[in-house]
C-alpha positions as CSV (number, residue, x, y, z in Angstrom):
1,M,-101.6,-79.6,-24.4
2,A,-101.1,-75.9,-25.0
3,A,-97.5,-76.6,-24.9
4,C,-97.3,-78.9,-27.6
5,S,-99.5,-77.1,-30.0
6,K,-97.5,-75.3,-33.0
7,P,-97.9,-71.7,-33.6
8,E,-99.7,-71.0,-37.0
9,P,-97.4,-70.0,-39.7
10,P,-97.5,-66.3,-40.4
11,P,-99.6,-65.2,-43.5
12,A,-97.9,-65.4,-46.8
13,P,-96.6,-62.0,-47.8
14,P,-98.8,-60.5,-50.5
15,P,-97.5,-60.7,-54.4
16,P,-95.3,-57.7,-55.3
17,K,-97.2,-54.9,-56.8
18,V,-96.4,-54.8,-60.8
19,E,-96.9,-51.5,-62.3
20,A,-99.0,-51.6,-65.3
21,P,-97.3,-50.8,-68.5
22,A,-97.5,-47.4,-69.7
23,A,-100.1,-47.0,-72.4
24,A,-98.8,-46.9,-76.0
25,T,-98.4,-43.1,-77.2
26,T,-100.3,-42.8,-80.6
27,Y,-98.5,-40.7,-83.2
28,T,-101.1,-38.3,-84.6
29,P,-99.8,-37.2,-88.3
30,K,-100.5,-33.4,-89.4
31,P,-103.3,-33.1,-92.0
32,S,-102.1,-33.0,-95.4
33,P,-102.2,-29.5,-96.9
34,T,-102.2,-31.0,-100.4
35,L,-105.3,-33.2,-99.5
36,A,-107.0,-30.2,-98.1
37,A,-106.1,-28.2,-101.4
38,V,-107.5,-31.1,-103.4
39,R,-110.8,-31.3,-101.6
40,K,-111.3,-27.8,-101.4
41,R,-111.2,-27.3,-105.3
42,G,-112.8,-30.7,-105.7
43,W,-110.5,-32.4,-108.4
44,L,-107.1,-33.6,-108.5
45,A,-104.2,-32.0,-110.6
46,C,-102.1,-34.8,-112.4
47,G,-99.3,-34.2,-114.4
48,V,-98.7,-36.9,-117.4
49,N,-96.9,-37.5,-120.5
50,P,-98.1,-35.5,-123.7
51,G,-98.7,-38.7,-125.6
52,L,-97.6,-42.1,-125.0
53,A,-99.9,-45.0,-126.3
54,G,-100.9,-47.3,-123.6
55,F,-99.5,-45.0,-120.7
56,A,-100.9,-41.7,-121.1
57,F,-102.9,-40.0,-124.3
58,A,-105.9,-38.0,-125.2
59,D,-108.4,-40.1,-127.3
60,D,-110.6,-38.6,-130.3
61,R,-112.8,-37.3,-127.7
62,G,-110.2,-35.6,-125.8
63,A,-110.3,-38.1,-122.9
64,W,-107.1,-39.1,-121.1
65,R,-106.6,-42.7,-121.2
66,G,-103.7,-45.0,-120.1
67,F,-101.7,-46.9,-117.4
68,D,-100.4,-43.8,-115.9
69,V,-103.7,-41.8,-116.3
70,D,-105.6,-44.7,-114.4
71,I,-103.1,-44.5,-111.3
72,C,-104.2,-40.8,-111.1
73,R,-107.9,-41.8,-111.3
74,A,-107.3,-44.1,-108.5
75,V,-106.0,-41.5,-106.0
76,A,-109.0,-39.5,-107.0
77,A,-111.4,-42.2,-105.9
78,A,-109.5,-42.7,-102.9
79,T,-109.4,-39.0,-102.0
80,L,-112.5,-37.6,-103.4
81,G,-114.7,-40.8,-104.0
82,D,-114.8,-40.0,-107.6
83,A,-112.3,-41.5,-110.2
84,N,-113.1,-38.8,-112.7
85,A,-112.4,-35.7,-110.6
86,V,-109.4,-35.4,-112.1
87,R,-107.6,-32.9,-114.5
88,F,-104.4,-33.7,-116.5
89,T,-101.7,-31.6,-117.5
90,P,-99.4,-32.8,-120.2
91,L,-95.7,-32.6,-119.2
92,T,-92.3,-32.7,-121.0
93,A,-89.5,-34.7,-119.4
94,T,-87.8,-31.2,-118.6
95,D,-90.3,-29.2,-117.0
96,R,-92.2,-32.1,-115.0
97,F,-90.3,-31.5,-111.8
98,T,-90.6,-27.8,-112.1
99,A,-94.3,-27.9,-112.5
100,L,-94.6,-30.3,-109.3
101,R,-92.5,-28.3,-107.1
102,A,-94.6,-25.2,-108.4
103,G,-97.6,-26.6,-107.2
104,K,-99.2,-26.8,-110.8
105,I,-99.8,-30.6,-110.1
106,D,-100.6,-32.7,-107.0
107,V,-99.1,-35.9,-108.5
108,L,-96.8,-36.6,-111.3
109,S,-97.7,-39.8,-113.0
110,R,-95.6,-40.0,-115.9
111,N,-93.1,-42.6,-117.0
112,T,-90.3,-41.2,-114.4
113,S,-87.6,-43.5,-113.1
114,W,-86.8,-43.3,-109.3
115,T,-83.3,-42.4,-108.9
116,L,-81.1,-41.1,-106.1
117,A,-80.5,-37.6,-107.8
118,R,-84.0,-37.2,-108.4
119,D,-85.1,-38.3,-104.9
120,A,-82.7,-36.2,-103.1
121,G,-82.1,-33.4,-105.5
122,E,-85.3,-32.6,-106.9
123,G,-87.2,-31.8,-103.8
124,I,-89.7,-34.7,-104.8
125,D,-90.7,-37.9,-103.3
126,F,-91.1,-41.1,-105.1
127,T,-94.4,-42.9,-103.7
128,A,-94.3,-46.6,-104.9
129,I,-93.3,-48.5,-108.0
130,T,-96.0,-49.0,-110.5
131,Y,-94.0,-50.4,-113.5
132,F,-90.5,-51.9,-113.6
133,D,-88.8,-51.2,-116.8
134,G,-85.2,-50.9,-118.6
135,E,-83.9,-48.8,-121.3
136,G,-83.7,-50.9,-124.5
137,F,-83.1,-50.0,-128.4
138,L,-85.6,-50.0,-131.3
139,A,-84.0,-51.0,-134.7
140,P,-85.1,-51.8,-138.1
141,K,-86.0,-55.7,-138.5
142,A,-84.2,-55.6,-141.8
143,L,-80.8,-55.0,-140.1
144,A,-81.2,-58.3,-138.1
145,L,-79.2,-57.0,-135.3
146,T,-79.1,-59.3,-132.1
147,S,-77.4,-57.0,-129.7
148,A,-77.0,-53.2,-128.9
149,D,-73.4,-54.0,-129.1
150,E,-73.8,-54.0,-132.9
151,L,-74.9,-50.4,-133.1
152,N,-71.2,-49.4,-133.0
153,G,-70.8,-46.1,-135.0
154,A,-74.6,-45.8,-135.2
155,R,-76.6,-42.8,-135.1
156,I,-78.9,-43.2,-132.0
157,C,-82.2,-41.1,-131.3
158,V,-82.4,-40.3,-127.6
159,Q,-84.8,-37.7,-125.7
160,G,-82.7,-35.1,-124.1
161,G,-82.8,-34.4,-120.3
162,T,-83.9,-38.1,-119.5
163,A,-81.9,-40.9,-117.8
164,S,-81.7,-42.5,-121.3
165,E,-79.4,-40.0,-122.2
166,T,-77.0,-40.8,-119.4
167,N,-77.5,-44.6,-119.8
168,L,-76.6,-44.4,-123.2
169,A,-73.4,-42.5,-122.9
170,D,-72.5,-44.9,-119.9
171,Y,-73.1,-48.2,-122.0
172,F,-71.2,-47.3,-124.8
173,K,-68.3,-45.8,-122.9
174,A,-68.0,-48.9,-120.8
175,R,-67.5,-50.9,-124.1
176,G,-65.5,-48.9,-125.8
177,L,-68.0,-48.5,-128.6
178,K,-68.6,-45.0,-130.6
179,Y,-72.1,-43.7,-131.4
180,Q,-73.7,-40.5,-132.7
181,P,-76.3,-39.3,-130.4
182,V,-79.4,-37.5,-132.2
183,V,-80.9,-35.7,-129.3
184,V,-84.4,-34.6,-129.3
185,K,-87.0,-33.0,-127.0
186,T,-89.9,-35.6,-127.1
187,E,-90.7,-39.2,-127.8
188,A,-92.7,-37.9,-130.8
189,E,-90.0,-36.4,-132.3
190,A,-87.5,-39.2,-131.7
191,R,-90.2,-41.6,-133.3
192,A,-90.5,-39.1,-136.4
193,L,-86.9,-38.7,-136.9
194,Y,-86.2,-42.6,-136.6
195,Q,-89.1,-43.4,-139.3
196,N,-87.5,-40.9,-141.5
197,D,-84.1,-42.3,-141.3
198,G,-82.7,-39.4,-139.1
199,C,-81.1,-41.9,-137.0
200,D,-80.4,-45.7,-137.3
201,A,-81.9,-46.7,-133.7
202,F,-84.2,-45.3,-131.1
203,T,-83.3,-45.7,-127.5
204,A,-85.7,-45.4,-124.6
205,D,-87.6,-47.4,-121.8
206,V,-88.9,-50.8,-123.4
207,S,-92.4,-49.9,-122.4
208,A,-91.9,-46.7,-124.3
209,L,-90.3,-48.2,-127.4
210,A,-93.3,-50.6,-127.5
211,S,-95.6,-47.6,-127.2
212,S,-94.0,-45.7,-130.0
213,R,-93.8,-48.8,-132.2
214,S,-97.4,-49.5,-131.7
215,V,-98.2,-46.2,-133.7
216,M,-95.6,-46.5,-136.5
217,N,-96.6,-46.7,-140.0
218,T,-95.4,-50.5,-140.2
219,P,-94.9,-51.6,-136.6
220,N,-93.9,-55.2,-137.7
221,A,-90.8,-53.5,-139.4
222,H,-89.1,-52.8,-136.3
223,V,-87.9,-54.9,-133.4
224,I,-86.8,-54.2,-130.0
225,L,-83.4,-55.8,-129.3
226,P,-82.8,-57.9,-126.3
227,T,-80.4,-55.8,-124.9
228,V,-81.5,-54.0,-121.8
229,I,-79.0,-51.7,-120.4
230,S,-80.4,-50.3,-117.3
231,K,-83.0,-50.6,-114.4
232,E,-85.7,-48.0,-114.6
233,P,-88.2,-48.5,-111.6
234,Q,-91.0,-46.0,-112.4
235,S,-93.1,-44.3,-109.8
236,P,-95.4,-41.5,-109.1
237,A,-93.9,-38.3,-107.7
238,V,-95.1,-36.0,-105.4
239,R,-93.6,-32.7,-103.3
240,Q,-91.4,-33.5,-100.6
241,D,-93.0,-31.3,-98.0
242,D,-96.3,-33.2,-97.2
243,P,-95.4,-36.7,-96.1
244,V,-99.1,-37.7,-95.4
245,W,-99.9,-36.7,-99.0
246,T,-96.9,-39.2,-100.0
247,D,-98.5,-41.9,-97.9
248,I,-102.0,-41.3,-99.4
249,V,-100.6,-41.8,-102.9
250,R,-98.3,-44.8,-101.7
251,W,-101.1,-46.6,-99.9
252,T,-103.7,-46.1,-102.8
253,I,-101.2,-47.8,-105.3
254,Y,-100.2,-50.5,-102.6
255,S,-104.1,-51.1,-102.4
256,L,-104.5,-51.9,-106.2
257,I,-101.6,-54.2,-105.9
258,L,-102.9,-56.1,-102.8
259,A,-106.3,-56.4,-104.9
260,E,-104.7,-58.4,-107.1
261,E,-102.9,-60.5,-104.7
262,L,-106.1,-61.1,-102.7
263,G,-108.1,-61.6,-105.6
264,V,-110.2,-58.8,-105.8
265,S,-111.4,-56.9,-108.8
266,S,-113.7,-54.1,-109.7
267,K,-116.3,-56.5,-110.3
268,T,-116.2,-58.2,-107.2
269,A,-115.2,-55.9,-104.5
270,A,-118.6,-54.9,-103.6
271,D,-119.6,-58.1,-102.7
272,L,-116.2,-59.1,-100.9
273,Q,-116.6,-56.1,-98.8
274,K,-119.7,-57.3,-97.3
275,N,-119.1,-61.0,-97.5
276,S,-115.6,-61.9,-97.4
277,P,-114.4,-63.8,-94.4
278,D,-110.8,-63.0,-95.3
279,P,-109.5,-60.3,-92.5
280,R,-106.9,-59.2,-95.2
281,V,-109.7,-58.5,-97.8
282,R,-112.0,-56.9,-95.3
283,R,-109.1,-54.6,-94.1
284,L,-108.2,-53.6,-97.8
285,L,-111.9,-52.8,-98.7
286,G,-112.6,-50.9,-95.4
287,A,-115.1,-53.4,-93.8
288,D,-112.7,-53.8,-90.6
289,G,-110.7,-51.4,-89.0
290,D,-110.2,-47.7,-90.0
291,F,-106.8,-47.8,-91.8
292,G,-107.7,-44.5,-93.8
293,A,-107.9,-42.4,-90.6
294,P,-104.1,-42.0,-90.1
295,L,-104.2,-40.7,-93.9
296,G,-107.0,-38.4,-93.5
297,L,-109.2,-40.6,-95.8
298,K,-112.3,-42.8,-95.3
299,A,-112.0,-46.4,-94.2
300,D,-113.1,-47.5,-97.6
301,F,-110.4,-45.3,-99.7
302,G,-109.0,-48.6,-101.0
303,Y,-112.3,-50.0,-101.9
304,Q,-113.1,-46.9,-103.7
305,A,-110.0,-47.2,-105.7
306,I,-110.5,-50.8,-106.8
307,A,-114.0,-50.4,-107.3
308,Q,-113.9,-47.5,-109.5
309,V,-110.5,-48.1,-111.5
310,G,-109.6,-51.9,-110.8
311,A,-107.0,-53.9,-109.2
312,Y,-103.3,-53.5,-110.7
313,D,-103.8,-56.6,-113.1
314,E,-106.9,-55.1,-114.6
315,I,-105.4,-51.5,-115.1
316,F,-102.4,-53.5,-116.5
317,D,-104.1,-55.6,-118.9
318,R,-106.6,-53.0,-120.5
319,N,-104.0,-50.3,-120.7
320,V,-100.6,-51.9,-121.7
321,G,-101.1,-55.8,-121.6
322,K,-103.1,-58.8,-123.3
323,G,-106.1,-56.3,-123.4
324,S,-104.3,-53.6,-125.2
325,A,-102.6,-52.9,-128.6
326,L,-99.3,-53.0,-126.9
327,K,-99.7,-56.8,-125.6
328,L,-96.8,-56.2,-123.1
329,E,-95.7,-59.6,-120.9
330,R,-96.2,-58.9,-117.2
331,G,-92.5,-60.1,-116.7
332,H,-90.7,-58.2,-113.8
333,N,-94.4,-56.6,-113.3
334,A,-96.1,-59.8,-112.3
335,L,-96.8,-60.6,-108.7
336,W,-93.8,-61.7,-106.4
337,N,-95.9,-65.1,-106.0
338,A,-97.4,-65.5,-109.3
339,A,-96.6,-68.7,-111.4
340,Q,-93.9,-66.9,-113.0
341,P,-92.7,-64.6,-110.3
342,G,-92.0,-61.1,-110.9
343,L,-90.9,-57.8,-108.7
344,L,-94.5,-56.7,-107.9
345,Y,-94.8,-56.7,-103.8
346,A,-97.0,-54.5,-101.5
347,P,-96.6,-54.4,-97.8
348,P,-99.5,-55.4,-95.7
349,I,-102.6,-53.4,-94.3
350,R,-102.5,-54.1,-90.7
């Protein structure tokens, strides 16, 4: 019987040992010196246009108002918890970058187009596009013009030291047209000259033209021609030597855009922070996760900006849109997924 028995099979070899994957390294950004300076002094220094209705202007009481002003208030709310902790410095087109580089302001929020020469050559960083614009022309309605090409030989007011001056020259040169540039220092000077027949037309970004027309003596006597000759993506700018501060301003702006996309407003933010089942809303408002930590901010930085200043649509409507004197259409500044899609798009918070 022993001879007939089969030997037991050898035990199965143990499974090969699998090394556990190495733990992912976590990058820790250096603290932002700009944020530290802002917190130490207790207020944000913001550079704005000296006076552009709808975008940046001091009202009869001396309080600053406007679309670009509200962007700075949102940054103050995100960083300091107080949207009113801002001091505004009016800056011309020629001194705006110098003031930023010199540390006189923390953020430049002043109808400034994002271009390669400025981004790479001015020692500044653009943060996020807040307004998609383009250069146009304002002309008397009585001339019945239908295109900028009909301005051949005209005197055209343009602000010196701006992209508008270069775009104007490029447009007329490319078409073999002639014009007489009337170069001025500020939008206010251009508006005054134009109204007093110092030039036949006035060129600037379409939003700036709408702003200027709104404060003219007879706004309805002037039209913005349908010709748009450039792309002018406008963005707040910061110094190039503080990448975390760049991210702080950038993600404050994106939070405002995401708020509109997700249906969050200044009126609903508090309730949604507590009760929303949507993970995207909860992350935006700081209820889940701590996405403020890499920026050196509290988890609810987005909530503070939205609750105190408003979502992007609220800021747009009350300053330059349907709730304002300018009555600008959303156009390119509509959300990417709107019924009439625009270019406004923010990366996700996750």
